[in-house]
MIZANU-192214 format. One line per 10 residues: number of its first residue (from 1); their letters; for each residue x, y, z of C-alpha. Coordinates in steps of 0.001 Angstrom, whole numbers, m for minus. Layout:
BEGIN
NUM) a) X/Y/Z; ...
END
This chain:
BEGIN
1) mkhriftllv) m54910/20062/m29622; m53128/21575/m32660; m53217/24822/m31295; m51450/23848/m28024; m48677/22170/m29995; m48327/25225/m32205; m47863/27525/m29163; m45325/24981/m27589; m43407/25209/m30723; m43668/28983/m30799
11) liiyfssgya) m42318/28937/m27178; m39418/26841/m27995; m38381/28601/m30687; m38679/31842/m28729; m36458/30636/m25836; m33951/28862/m28044; m33463/32102/m29993; m33235/34286/m27128; m30749/31870/m25622; m28899/31817/m29031
21) qkktlddaay) m28781/35764/m28921; m26441/35675/m26151; m23381/37620/m27442; m19782/36049/m27721; m17093/37203/m25689; m14525/39259/m27775; m12065/42218/m27494; m14768/44762/m26821; m15929/42780/m23530; m12678/43166/m21966
31) diwktipaia) m12881/47029/m21193; m16377/46551/m19628; m15361/43639/m17191; m14482/44894/m13627; m12631/43536/m10864; m12109/44413/m7039; m8559/45345/m6185; m9540/46585/m2858; m11758/46375/m29; m12227/48033/3575
41) vsddgtyisy) m14258/47614/6254; m14842/50404/9079; m13795/49336/12505; m17290/49457/13961; m18453/47069/10850; m21205/49216/9683; m19783/50254/6297; m17687/48533/3603; m16007/50269/467; m14558/48435/m2443
51) eakpyrgdgn) m13076/49678/m5690; m14809/48498/m9014; m11850/48649/m11609; m12581/48185/m15194; m9714/46770/m17465; m9745/50156/m19210; m11506/53188/m18422; m12743/55171/m15265; m13654/52895/m12414; m15484/53842/m9460
61) lnvysikkse) m15605/53288/m5472; m18633/52018/m3630; m19526/52589/34; m22332/50249/1326; m24086/50712/4500; m25035/47425/6238; m27595/49370/8677; m29235/50961/5679; m28594/48401/3042; m27687/51522/519
71) nhtlsrgysp) m24699/51909/m1561; m23117/55141/m2545; m20730/55484/m5586; m17655/57635/m5847; m16617/58266/m9324; m13020/57290/m10031; m12296/56685/m6519; m9840/53911/m5193; m7572/52873/m2375; m10154/53125/301
81) efsptseylv) m9343/53644/3984; m11966/54303/7064; m10918/56514/9908; m10190/54873/13120; m13516/56363/14682; m15395/54892/11663; m16992/58235/10823; m15518/58989/7382; m13750/57188/4386; m10528/58446/2954
91) ykiktqfdti) m9895/57584/m642; m8018/58651/m3841; m9443/59947/m7026; m7969/59296/m10474; m8232/61777/m13338; m10215/61051/m16076; m9216/58241/m18225; m9840/60037/m21579; m8090/63390/m20067; m5066/61417/m19291
101) rslklkktka) m4773/59714/m22534; m5243/62931/m24298; m2375/64428/m22655; m405/61547/m23398; m1096/61763/m27001; 110/65451/m26793; 3683/63824/m25508; 3125/65402/m21927; 5652/64551/m19729; 4799/61883/m16941
111) ddlpkdslgi) 5682/64508/m14075; 3207/67218/m15791; 363/64838/m15936; m2526/65586/m13375; m2160/64148/m9987; m4535/62242/m8054; m6977/63929/m5639; m8030/63082/m1922; m11432/62304/m1195; m13004/62485/2340
121) lildknktik) m16769/61212/2604; m18100/61990/5710; m20247/58829/6403; m23627/60114/8263; m23811/63314/6300; m23103/61918/2774; m20444/64891/2261; m17626/64784/187; m14435/66842/573; m11910/67090/m2248
131) isklntyklp) m8248/67973/m2191; m6593/68259/m5672; m2776/67816/m6312; m2369/65164/m3695; 1037/63942/m2627; 285/61843/489; m2023/61107/3209; m1898/59442/6619; m4376/58625/9387; m3614/57387/12906
141) keksawiayt) m4310/53718/13757; m6433/54559/16525; m9217/56478/18278; m8572/60173/16524; m10778/61452/13975; m7787/63700/12459; m6109/63307/9076; m3023/64806/7669; m2234/65151/3887; 498/66848/1621
151) ytfslpdslk) m471/68389/m1664; 1140/70908/m4248; 53/74273/m3745; 74/76655/m6716; m171/80371/m6828; m1917/81834/m9435; m73/83013/m12482; m545/86620/m11671; 910/86002/m8334; 3863/84050/m9330
161) skkkektfdk) 7346/85748/m8851; 9239/86082/m12241; 12530/85329/m10247; 13498/81634/m10301; 13468/80339/m6919; 16796/79566/m5250; 17555/75943/m3977; 20597/75764/m1565; 20461/72037/m1190; 19286/70030/m4349
171) sapktyhldi) 19686/66821/m2607; 17053/67806/249; 13642/66376/72; 10724/68027/m1652; 8387/70128/227; 4531/70559/120; 1959/72065/1631; 387/69983/4875; m2964/70159/6341; m3768/68563/9470
181) fnplkdkkft) m7448/68240/9409; m10511/67197/11330; m13452/66636/8712; m15965/66444/11703; m15455/69623/13246; m14404/70974/9759; m11205/72531/11333; m8015/72820/9521; m4568/73837/10117; m2420/74494/7223
191) fsnvsdyefs) 1544/74636/7013; 3798/75275/4242; 7253/73947/3031; 6809/70643/4763; 9033/67638/4096; 8221/64752/6622; 5127/64112/8783; 4075/61249/11156; 1129/60583/13468; 1437/58833/16721
201) rngkrisfvk) m538/55438/16872; m3138/57113/18969; m3508/60284/16904; m2783/62417/20002; m94/64153/18447; 1395/64660/14934; 4878/65813/14434; 6311/67319/11135; 9416/69124/9615; 9476/72326/7755
211) lqndtllrst) 12245/73166/5658; 13645/76309/4448; 15987/75790/1525; 16671/79146/m184; 20119/80794/757; 20399/77899/3266; 19110/74778/4454; 17269/75094/7765; 14922/72599/9447; 12368/72831/12254
221) vftfdteset) 10424/69962/13848; 6762/70636/14949; 4531/68666/17119; 733/69591/16743; m1497/68363/19738; m4775/67158/18084; m6706/67210/21637; m5610/70958/22542; m4880/72015/19211; m1757/73575/19985
231) ldslpsvsgl) 1432/73816/18328; 5105/73294/19843; 8351/73334/18027; 12198/72755/18457; 14651/75612/17678; 15191/75866/13841; 18808/74783/13252; 20923/74775/9874; 20757/71311/8175; 18139/68409/7451
241) adkltcdnlg) 15676/66776/9656; 14120/63603/8447; 12477/60425/8922; 10336/61347/11821; 8884/58644/13786; 6247/59255/16744; 5806/56490/19770; 2385/55097/20167; 916/57230/22853; 2448/60568/21264
251) nrfsfifsed) 4831/61094/24113; 8182/60889/22098; 9544/61745/18643; 12677/60802/16912; 14213/61992/13965; 17557/61869/11977; 19742/65135/11375; 22571/65984/9557; 24400/69364/9368; 26326/68313/5949
261) tverkvyaly) 25170/70074/2786; 26787/67490/518; 24575/64742/m1232; 25883/61962/1013; 25214/63266/4450; 26359/61780/7804; 23303/61572/10230; 22806/61597/14028; 19655/60257/15621; 17647/62495/18064
271) lweystnsak) 14837/61883/20465; 12432/64361/21508; 10629/63691/24950; 7763/65807/24652; 7385/66771/28297; 10998/68237/28335; 10356/70246/25003; 13965/69542/24033; 15609/67139/21575; 18619/64994/22570
281) kiadstntef) 21197/63313/20502; 21309/59558/21035; 23355/58285/18366; 26064/59427/15871; 29447/58294/14281; 30901/58546/17798; 28933/56008/19550; 31169/53329/20576; 28353/50744/20561; 28721/50729/16748
291) pknwtvspng) 31275/49223/14619; 33961/51571/13536; 33293/54039/10925; 29427/53274/11389; 26558/55605/12087; 22871/56277/11583; 21381/55191/8330; 18737/57308/6595; 17549/53858/4750; 16851/51941/7853
301) amyfsrddtk) 13337/51336/9337; 12581/53398/12238; 9800/52543/14819; 8935/52188/18344; 7985/48886/20088; 4325/48687/20812; 5035/49228/24573; 7042/52126/23867; 10150/50993/25500; 12467/50626/22499
311) lffgtaqkpe) 13176/52533/19639; 14423/50532/16666; 16693/52309/13732; 19248/51514/11134; 23000/51790/11087; 25548/51549/8294; 28804/52415/7441; 29490/56215/6883; 29213/57394/3475; 32489/57539/1437
321) iiqkdtltdd) 33393/60951/246; 32866/61371/m3462; 36133/62089/m5001; 36518/64504/m7724; 36148/62746/m11134; 39413/63463/m13222; 38563/61195/m16059; 36541/61700/m19151; 33941/58992/m20069; 35916/57479/m22747
331) ekikldlwhw) 38766/57056/m20302; 36853/55138/m17716; 36848/51227/m17594; 33576/49361/m16864; 34270/46003/m15867; 32290/43090/m14061; 34716/40487/m12680; 32879/36833/m12090; 35007/35212/m9334; 34578/31553/m9054
341) nddyiqseql) 34466/31897/m5235; 32219/34939/m4831; 29093/34385/m2511; 26787/35557/m5058; 27415/35530/m8846; 28263/39090/m10202; 24792/39149/m11941; 22897/38812/m8852; 25150/41175/m7029; 24512/43596/m9873
351) vnldkekkrs) 20627/43199/m9535; 20863/43896/m5490; 23421/46626/m5959; 21221/49632/m5228; 19722/47442/m2191; 23091/46779/m831; 24290/50185/m1214; 21259/51373/987; 21438/48224/3372; 21257/49239/6899
361) ylavyhcnkq) 21632/46882/10101; 19190/47248/12837; 20132/48581/16306; 17863/49634/19441; 17746/52367/21775; 16342/51307/25178; 14268/54701/26131; 14038/54211/29788; 17677/52786/30173; 18906/55402/27580
371) kivqlgtlll) 21201/52539/26344; 21825/51776/22518; 22567/48275/21433; 23809/47019/18005; 21915/44249/16818; 22363/43504/13307; 25944/42770/11720; 27616/41969/8595; 26714/38587/8847; 23329/38710/10727
381) kdpktvnkgn) 21800/41153/8530; 18125/41049/9288; 17116/40356/12594; 13510/39859/13381; 11727/41387/16412; 8446/39711/17751; 5532/40826/19504; 5223/43884/17897; 8780/44801/18967; 8066/43972/22699
391) gklllatneq) 10208/40853/22735; 13377/40714/24541; 14949/38510/21981; 15181/38685/18076; 15605/36138/15465; 18457/36268/12855; 19939/34138/10224; 23265/33825/8671; 23110/32772/4993; 26564/33459/4426
401) pyaklrtwdv) 28666/29898/4961; 26010/28720/2453; 25689/31549/m288; 27943/29837/m2984; 25231/26681/m2882; 22407/29182/m3876; 23781/28940/m7580; 22798/25214/m7889; 20627/24866/m4598; 18097/27074/m3310
411) tgyrdvyvid) 16945/24784/m420; 17866/27830/1917; 20529/26595/4218; 21438/29092/7071; 22608/29018/10615; 19860/30406/12883; 20543/32844/16075; 18808/34426/18686; 19884/37896/19756; 19394/39594/23208
421) sesgdsekil) 18335/43133/22570; 19463/44077/25978; 23005/43104/25737; 23325/42445/21686; 24776/39176/22304; 23821/36505/19827; 23434/32636/20062; 23571/30023/17559; 20787/27647/17968; 20982/25651/14678
431) tnfagsvyls) 23756/24958/12146; 23107/24325/8440; 19408/24469/8900; 16898/24265/6089; 13264/24764/6938; 10956/27265/8831; 11428/28832/12411; 9354/30845/14642; 10325/32742/17993; 7646/32857/20711
441) pncksvlyyq) 6176/36179/21359; 7409/35843/25065; 10775/34968/23846; 10941/31705/25881; 10911/29156/23073; 11578/28406/19160; 9559/26258/17094; 11189/24840/13887; 10388/22666/11079; 13362/20798/9763
451) kldsawysyy) 13333/19851/6223; 15982/17045/6508; 13687/14716/8680; 10424/16441/7987; 9862/17195/11536; 8688/19813/14021; 11048/20661/17017; 10832/23014/20000; 14109/24796/21513; 13840/26204/24903
461) vetkqhknlt) 16001/29533/25088; 16770/28802/28836; 17714/25066/29007; 18956/25027/25464; 17153/21865/24708; 15771/20764/21471; 13011/18430/21327; 11409/16413/18318; 7726/16951/18816; 6436/14800/16048
471) ksikvsfaee) 8448/11497/16082; 5851/9727/17400; 3286/10726/14694; 2996/8581/11551; 1568/10998/9176; 3821/13269/7240; 4040/16961/8161; 6140/17592/4654; 4166/18160/1561; 3358/14813/517
481) lydnpelpaa) 3003/15306/m3105; 6087/17678/m3960; 7623/16037/m6660; 10760/18334/m7229; 14167/16802/m6652; 14656/18862/m3237; 13429/18586/575; 9735/19376/733; 8880/22328/2788; 6249/21897/5667
491) ygfggwlade) 2540/22295/5302; 2471/25200/7723; 2313/26669/11152; m1025/27745/12758; 134/29807/15795; 1115/29799/19316; m1596/29384/21952; m1885/31848/24918; 156/29926/27207; 2772/29422/25050
501) ksvwvydryd) 2998/25738/26012; 1462/24568/22755; 1332/25475/19275; m881/24505/15859; 868/23003/12958; m614/21219/9838; m408/18043/8137; m1952/17278/4539; m5291/17658/6133; m5510/18107/9749
511) iwkldlegkt) m4338/20381/12648; m2387/19139/15221; m1524/20489/18688; 1910/19852/19997; 3204/20162/23396; 6584/22147/23167; 7777/20328/26332; 7070/16901/24811; 5292/15722/27764; 1927/15333/26452
521) apenitkngr) 1330/13443/23322; 530/15371/20001; m3339/15739/19568; m5143/15688/16282; m7683/18571/16931; m9739/18133/13589; m9663/14285/13793; m11406/13535/10725; m9626/15361/7876; m7133/12791/6694
531) safvqyrylk) m10039/9926/6725; m12433/12332/4908; m10190/14033/2503; m10772/17203/4072; m8197/19964/4538; m8399/22276/7706; m6739/25401/8292; m6881/28140/11063; m8288/31375/10079; m6596/34421/11672
541) lnteeeyiks) m9039/37191/11503; m6958/39839/13804; m3694/40472/12432; m2786/42235/15606; m3330/39023/18076; m299/37183/18927; m2101/33994/20200; m4815/31369/18845; m8027/31970/21102; m8637/28998/23536
551) dvnllkifdt) m12476/29108/22935; m14202/29250/19704; m12041/29426/16617; m12891/29765/12973; m11290/27122/10519; m11218/27128/6793; m12119/23733/5111; m11402/22123/1622; m12597/19099/239; m9840/17756/m1658
561) ksknagfvql) m12118/15238/m3472; m15247/17466/m4275; m13284/20709/m4261; m16149/22404/m2220; m15002/24829/530; m16388/26589/3377; m15719/27421/7301; m16387/25345/10444; m16284/26380/13941; m13688/24490/16451
571) lpdkkiktli) m15796/24554/19743; m14436/24647/23234; m15153/20870/23799; m13161/20339/20453; m16384/19259/18553; m16493/20807/14860; m19639/22596/13903; m20158/23009/9990; m20975/26505/9370; m20952/26673/5649
581) fdnfqyssvl) m19846/24276/2838; m20552/24244/m621; m19290/24648/m4395; m17688/27829/m3826; m14361/29453/m3373; m13791/31572/m432; m11311/34480/m277; m10502/38093/1173; m12212/37270/4695; m12224/40264/6588
591) naknsenlvf) m13435/41004/10340; m14425/44458/11607; m12316/45135/14543; m15251/45974/16717; m18054/43913/15555; m18795/40518/14600; m19659/41228/11205; m17594/39279/8531; m16783/40428/4766; m15772/37798/2386
601) rkentenygd) m15732/36957/m1398; m16997/33851/m2779; m16855/32464/m6447; m17118/29663/m8831; m16754/29435/m12493; m20214/30839/m12907; m20252/33348/m10389; m17851/36268/m9954; m16250/36538/m6543; m18599/39651/m5113
611) ifvsdtkfse) m18493/40597/m1755; m20794/39102/960; m21212/40171/4627; m22510/37778/7461; m21846/37328/11156; m19203/34769/12426; m21713/31939/12110; m22692/32499/8522; m26198/32223/9431; m27208/34857/7031
621) qtkisnlnpq) m25244/36024/4131; m25957/39417/2423; m24422/39938/m1019; m23506/43752/m1659; m21970/43895/m4570; m22888/43002/m8332; m20002/43797/m10293; m20611/42288/m13550; m24437/41942/m14536; m23369/41882/m18101
631) qadynwtsae) m22325/38372/m17650; m25811/37213/m18219; m25711/38638/m21730; m22721/36559/m22980; m22192/32880/m23576; m20388/32025/m20525; m18725/28533/m19574; m19193/25839/m17063; m16438/23597/m15407; m16317/19986/m14078
641) lfkwklpdgs) m14017/17443/m12533; m12839/15095/m15143; m11075/11933/m13675; m8970/9258/m15986; m7259/6366/m15543; m3391/6442/m16598; m1579/3445/m18434; m168/2264/m15159; m4123/1954/m13655; m3461/5254/m11370
651) eeegllykpe) m6129/7787/m11368; m5776/11606/m12130; m7956/14822/m12368; m8303/17504/m14621; m10792/20253/m15329; m13098/20415/m18428; m14533/23575/m19470; m17584/23889/m21939; m19371/26724/m23524; m22758/27681/m21663
661) nfdptkkypm) m24679/26845/m24692; m23134/23311/m25111; m24804/20789/m27159; m23767/17157/m26647; m24936/16242/m30160; m22319/18631/m31916; m18416/18024/m31990; m16245/20747/m30735; m12472/21606/m31084; m10573/21179/m27741
671) ivyfyethsd) m7300/23172/m26283; m5687/21453/m23801; m3738/24055/m21422; m1562/22972/m18495; 1145/23856/m16037; 1198/21457/m12916; m1908/20917/m11403; m5329/22755/m11881; m8005/20514/m10309; m7986/22073/m6972
681) elnshwipsp) m9125/25343/m9014; m12544/23687/m10072; m14133/26643/m8466; m12097/29527/m9649; m13602/32247/m11699; m11921/33629/m14680; m13222/36946/m15892; m13068/37833/m19523; m9440/39606/m19582; m6644/39778/m22488
691) srsvinptvf) m4064/37546/m22185; m808/38233/m20408; 481/34900/m21787; m1967/32138/m21587; m5373/31308/m23010; m8634/32386/m21076; m10978/29702/m20610; m13801/31511/m20399; m13353/33530/m23608; m12383/30423/m25638
701) asngylifmp) m15301/28292/m24290; m17497/31222/m25247; m16119/31155/m28451; m17089/27579/m29062; m13953/25766/m27722; m13539/22759/m25044; m10830/23474/m22890; m9125/20853/m20763; m6640/21450/m17953; m4953/18060/m16907
711) niryttgepg) m3002/17440/m13526; 680/16442/m14140; 2889/14544/m11764; 6736/14176/m12402; 9356/11790/m12274; 12631/13240/m11421; 14825/12912/m14616; 11994/12655/m16778; 9925/15758/m16837; 9098/15891/m20355
721) esalkyvlsg) 8044/12185/m20365; 5871/12772/m17490; 4104/15664/m18918; 3601/13252/m22011; 2215/10727/m19865; m296/12741/m18236; m1338/15120/m20968; m1906/12615/m23776; m3518/9950/m21777; m5836/12770/m20137
731) tkavckysfv) m6606/14342/m23417; m7458/10792/m25126; m9598/9921/m22257; m11621/13141/m22918; m11567/12451/m26678; m13600/9342/m25788; m16585/11636/m25431; m18616/11946/m28682; m18694/15574/m28399; m14968/16004/m28855
741) dstkigiqgq) m13495/16121/m32219; m10124/14502/m31682; m8824/15793/m34841; m9159/19286/m33585; m7100/19207/m30553; m4510/22139/m29673; m2301/22765/m26689; m913/25807/m25019; 1322/26589/m22092; 3525/29529/m20957
751) swggyqvayl) 6662/29180/m19040; 7099/25717/m17504; 3966/24892/m19552; 5563/26466/m22657; 8388/23923/m21959; 6202/21015/m22045; 4029/22254/m25084; 7484/22217/m27038; 8450/18908/m25545; 5054/17131/m26440
761) vtqtnffkaa) 5050/18095/m30402; 8529/16459/m30551; 6879/13296/m29131; 3526/13176/m30773; 1580/14135/m33572; m1505/13966/m31913; m2166/18048/m31663; m3331/19807/m34550; m1712/23167/m33551; 734/24130/m30344
771) aagapvsnmf) 1264/27499/m28808; 4420/27596/m26515; 4956/30835/m24287; 8613/31496/m22880; 9898/27701/m23374; 12812/26259/m22641; 14040/24439/m25647; 17692/23671/m24838; 18293/22383/m21220; 22040/22636/m21874
781) sayggirwes) 22198/26253/m22573; 19443/26860/m20177; 21139/25214/m17233; 23952/27967/m17912; 21748/30934/m18376; 20587/33442/m16311; 17383/34730/m14534; 17971/38233/m15564; 15184/39690/m13290; 16763/38425/m10331
791) gmsrafqyek) 20298/37749/m11524; 20275/34337/m10114; 21691/31315/m12071; 19318/29010/m13642; 21382/26037/m12593; 19270/25205/m9595; 16091/24801/m11571; 17417/21736/m13183; 19346/20148/m10270; 16899/20848/m7407
801) tqsrigatpw) 13413/22546/m8568; 10918/22841/m11392; 12850/21418/m14273; 13324/18231/m12387; 16340/16891/m13814; 18304/16028/m10527; 21688/16256/m11684; 24341/18524/m13673; 24748/18241/m17385; 28061/16601/m16947
811) dapelyikns) 26708/13857/m14577; 23541/13017/m16604; 24029/14586/m20362; 21479/11853/m21725; 18789/13468/m19499; 19378/16924/m20360; 19366/15622/m24500; 16284/13576/m23637; 14351/16214/m22254; 15563/19115/m24741
821) pvfnapnikt) 13017/19746/m27449; 15566/21297/m29804; 17293/18244/m30271; 14084/16338/m31352; 12903/19167/m33527; 13185/16959/m36580; 10172/14925/m35143; 7915/18231/m34976; 5077/18120/m37485; 2497/20421/m35649
831) plllvhndkd) 2489/24091/m36427; 4172/25745/m33485; 3341/29229/m32311; 6452/30545/m29956; 5694/33631/m27657; 8866/35119/m26059; 9915/38750/m24966; 12983/40266/m25325; 13051/41563/m21732; 12113/38147/m20117
841) gavpweqsie) 13876/37845/m16926; 12970/34336/m16043; 13578/32348/m19149; 16192/33852/m21856; 14293/34666/m24997; 17336/33017/m26734; 15444/29785/m26003; 12853/30316/m28269; 15063/31705/m31060; 16970/28300/m30678
851) lyialrrlek) 13786/26426/m31528; 12633/28768/m34111; 15975/28529/m35933; 15966/24928/m35720; 12549/24609/m37184; 13291/27117/m39778; 16156/25167/m41094; 14050/22157/m41039; 11345/23949/m43245; 8709/23500/m40586
861) pvwllnynge) 5659/25923/m39866; 6802/28055/m36821; 6209/31703/m35549; 7688/33755/m32820; 6010/36608/m31239; 8197/38931/m29611; 6729/41852/m27753; 9645/44320/m27537; 10469/45460/m24054; 8100/43210/m22191
871) phnlkaesaa) 8869/40684/m19294; 8186/36812/m18772; 4541/37817/m18896; 2987/40933/m20352; 2649/43708/m18219; m1014/44373/m16565; m1308/47601/m18249; 454/46523/m21494; m1556/47094/m24982; 144/44168/m26046
881) rkdlsmrlmq) m2193/42020/m24190; m5081/42338/m26603; m2712/41770/m29449; m1500/38250/m28109; m5287/37460/m27226; m6324/38211/m30765; m3426/36291/m32308; m3912/33175/m29989; m7646/33063/m30957; m6865/33537/m34899
891) ffdtylkdkp) m3906/30980/m34564; m6447/28317/m32901; m9316/29256/m35055; m7022/28765/m38295; m5886/25074/m37310; m8922/23879/m34959; m11811/25583/m36893; m10552/25815/m40527; m11039/29563/m40482; m8983/31403/m43104
901) apvwiqdgip) m5702/32429/m41950; m4933/35979/m41324; m1895/37785/m43048; 315/37545/m40209; 212/33597/m40063; 364/33336/m44162; 3035/36200/m44681; 4314/37235/m41486; 4856/41194/m40939; 8082/42217/m42364
911) aikkgksygf) 10402/44592/m40064; 9614/47468/m42612; 6051/47307/m41892; 6516/47089/m37945; 3830/49456/m36413; 2047/50067/m39265; 449/46774/m40224; m319/44140/m37698; m1513/41391/m39992; m4782/40520/m38623
921) eik) m6853/40945/m41662; m7700/37986/m44014; m6545/38226/m47705
END
């Protein structure tokens, strides 16, 4: 008996010590964790490729054979794409990370760093072909086994001419070598000095431009037939040919051409009918269909409709002739004039200046009728085609009458038009409209959701009749929980049914079928969503399809109570069959074009979002990736739904993260992180990665913290008080657990969350430490500020959106004072870490300076981290991410774990030591 007890004790000690040996996540772990930024599926459904990318270092590309259950790894590969025939994989290859780093240390210019290579993996032979110094590559969309790519070709030094090559037109495009290659037949055709190239959709032909740009600029347009492997060309001409476009069948090719030798060229549009072996000029500055002084634009998109009857292209005003500069730099005046009646404020105009200089206006050439129609205008700037360009009508909007409102109201008011592609005539169908609008593929009807009354309407083009389709339905089609002081948007549009007599739209939970004529009563086709608190949404697997199928449809399902998710089938008899439903979050659902195979990712707190494959019934799931097996070696985290009662008796939710080695007999420090709502993210997976702005719950839990993320609901005019009510009541409810150390609670947030952190510490001393990223501290000055990234005024945020004041500073100054942390700075007793970068384009970093200066004046503990040149959130590849992560950990460790404060917290970092000392060390 004693022997058995001894053995049991040994086993307990053994397993306990083994568990305790799990590593804590730290800086070193960041580099080894991988993500999946790209997934590709072959059209026949037999192969899947995905990229495994580490935070730092060399990644790889994986190619998985579903039939053989085998995986092939391609070193440093990324951006996978299968050929239309599913016979080979195309991908890019990065140069070794260490090589690039070594060259950067030697101050090598970016243009001189090694370029990516192209990889081609022939799947059945497992044979790889590599092409170095890649510029671009292109594959046809259908049928063909050919690929084309351009690359830089360099002669050996011994063969290079010592004479400097002449360049006649320095504004002309760069040229490269072009290979037109069939990897399966190992046939290759190489051409030099190619500036542009394009496949027809079916891959039957590829057109390209060769440039001669030495003593003169000359262009030759070629077409290569991939079936006969023959080459045709137009005569070589003096000037620049550019923007090649092929129709879908390879029978027509268009391009723009200019004889001008100046930088700002005037272009004409040409169409080459392959059967005629000649190109015809179809548009230039003399066309009467264009407004006066307009011509073909080199900046507009150019494409054929899917049925090849229309060629869409861009037009714009002729470029102005550049006058000779007669002033020295010190004689020039640089002035921005802010006029009170401008449509858009000057800062927004300047941000969009380059875009506006390149703006083009859509026009169409009807190929069979040989007719040009101007579609876009100065007011109807961006008409949208439907049905892949096949539709007779286009949908367009005019925002200009309401543009000035945008400074303080981003509801998005506009007038809506339909444009006839054959005549160019436009008809206004909606005035002062706010909402969403859709033109049917056959162009007979328009569906729109109007924010003003939260209703769905139909409009028939022929009869010009509007019908309210949802007035008889008692449920709301507007976002029910939307708490901004503006009109809520719709839950969404599911799609058109094939007869175009009905559509699917969403309420909060269910899918509704609406009869566009309003003759048949609206039908709730999912029936039980609202009663079961379950959300149904249509899953569109084929992006090419214009219509929802009439037979079996796959729907996404999400339980708003349990947070479980999955998929169901909507059967022809309108019954719903559950396929899979569990405590995972599903994403990246892909369907092979010519197969029933589904590829998807599933994740929850404990499981990374690896890739699975199954049939469309989810009868058997096969896991094909295991990206981060090292997770088993680390102390991880778990997440649970936490509910509590607010002072008014209502119930709310949040998330509580615990360490994997959680011991309920111990007391843990806790960090409360918040933004708006989080509970629906119960099954989200947080990989260990350095912070761009917020704490990582997985990393902090691994380091012995609890993390609480409460939901917050807002009352207009009281954003700060709303945050206080939810955050404080939720935190105190969690603190009733004996394992929470209520004397060691910190808070952290970024942007809107950062503002709320700053506000909370002016209202309560409950929290031991606080970190606020990019907070607004003074709503008066912030109201009059600029979002420099977009150039927009910040006023709209306070009157209509997230800041939720719902009034101007002169109408309700008391609300701006009450909700501004800086005016209550004397109340702050909590040590406050501010993080605000000087290139923040969303919240001016002066907002943190205001609060910092106030607290410094009041002799209160405050720090401000400014990562020079960084935006609102640190850039994805920024080295500053690890720095911020370490400082956040050290800050909370100092105040919540009573660890010794590092030098930067105690003494700061003097400017004279900038870049030399980082202050992480302990004295």
